[in-house]
N, C-alpha and C positions, 0 to 999 in steps of 0.2 A: 640527477634523476633517481639515484638510489634513495635519497632522503624522502622524496615524494611517494615512493612505493611503500615506505615504512610507516608513513602517517596513517593510512587507512588500516594497516595491520594492528596498530596499538589499540584503537577503539574496539576492534573485533576481539582481540584477546581479553580486554576488560569486560566486554559483554559476556563472553564465554565463562570467565571466572565468576562474575556475579551470578549468572544463571546456575552454575554448578553449586554455588553456595546456597541459593534459594530453594533448590529442589528438596533437600532434606527437611527444611523448615515447613514447606507446604505439605509434604507427606506426613509430617508429625502432627500437623493440625487436622488432618483428615482421618486420624485413627478412629476406629469404632469405639463408641462409648462403652465403658465397662458396666456390667450389671450390678456389681458391688464394689465399693471402694472405701478407702480410708477418708474420713472427713476431718478427724482431729487426732493428733499424736502429742502426748504429753510425756516429757522426760526431763531429767536434770542434766544440764551440760557439765556440771562438776559433781562427781560421785566420790565420796570419801572411802578409802580402802578400809575393809573390815566393817563396813556399815551397810545395812540393807537399803535398797532403793526400789522404786516402783516405776513401771512404764504403763501408761494408760492409752488405749486406742478406742476411737469411736469409728464404727463401720456402718455405712448406709447400704442397705440392700434395695437396689432400684427395681430389679425384675428377675432375680434368680429364685426359682422354685424347684420343687421336686414333683413327681407325679401325684403324690398324696395331697397336695394342697398349696397354700400360699406361704409355706415355710421354706426357707433356704437353709441348707446345712453347710457350715464353713469350718475351716481350721487355719491356724497360723503356723508358719515355719520361721524360726529365728536363726539368723546368721550373725556371727561376730567375726569381723575381719575376714570375711569370705569363707569362714569355716562354719559348718553346721553346729549350732549351739543347742537347739531344742526344737522338736516338732510335736505339736499337739496330737497329730494323728498317730504317731509312733510311740510317743513317750507318756501318754496319759490313758487313764481308763475310759474316759468319755469319748475320746478321739475327735468328735466334732460337736459343734454347738449350733443352735438355731438363731435365725433372725427373720422376722416376718417381712414379707415384701412391702416396700414403701416405708419401712421403719429403720431406726438406728439401734445399735446395741453398743454399750460401752463396756470394755473389758480391761481389767487391771492385772498386771503380771509383776511378780517379784523375781527378777533373775538371780537373786541371791547376793551374797557379800562378795565384793571384789577383792581378791588378794593381789597385792603388788608390793614389790620391794623398791621400785622406782616409779615415779609418775609415768602414766601411760595414756596414750590417746587411742580410742577404739572407734571403729566404724560398725554400726549395726544396721542390718537390712532385715526387714520383715515382709514375708510374702503372705498374701491372703489367697486362700484356695477355696473354691466352691466344690463341695462334694455332692455329686449327682448320680445316684444309683450305681455305686461301685467305681465310678470314674471321678477324677478330680481335675479341675481347670484353674489355672492361675488367673486371678481376677485383678489384683492390684499389688503394688510393691511400694513400700515407704522405707526411707533410710535416714539416719542421722548419725552425728558424731558426738562423742562425749569424752571427758577426761577423767581418769582415776587419779585422785589427789591423795597424797600421803599426809596424815596428821603427824606432826612432829611436836614433841614436848621438849622444852629446854631443861636439861638436867644440869645439876651442879651450878645453878645460878646463884644460890645464896652466898657463897664466898665472894663472888664477883660483884654482887649487887652493891656492896659498900664501895668498891672501887669505882663503879659507874657513877654513884651518887657523888663521890669525891671529885671525879673528873668533871661532871656536869656543873657542880658548884664552882669549881676552879675556873672553868670556861665562862660561866656567867659573871663571876667577879672580874675576870680580865676584860670581858666585853664592857662591863660597867665602867671600869677605869679608863678603857680606851675611848669610849664615847663621851664621857664627861670631862676627860682631861685631868682628873684628879690623880695625884701620884699616891701610890699605896705607902702606908707607913710601916716600916719594918722594925 
């Protein structure tokens, strides 16, 4: 009798587990549409240390405006590995930039040269804020990962280059003798 009582319990547990997994998916799909959002993000996945790079963002303003008209005012906040890297609002003279309702704007940023002694992997997150009459609202977030790669130069290669050529020629000659069956003359 104990086995028969357990059989209906197993499907009930499975249904509860499946339902609990589906609830977050449904609520994520029902989120309110954002008034402005990133439509394109361009970046390099490999950045060389001590060399400049550029990040390019295209933002579409669907319906964010101010009282003055059909312009929306926005700014970006950059995070690197969850630490604040740079904020347009706090770190620039212009603080905010415009984007007309129903239009896109493309912005390019140069975060500078990356200094590294060892290869590093970084995680960047960029928040898009709408500035509306003294208050700001988070509109969208994008994130990506990139690697900082070191450029290494081979030093002191010249004295060893003759050794490498000699070894390659020796191996090629031994391969020739081995494959053809000809014995070398000494």
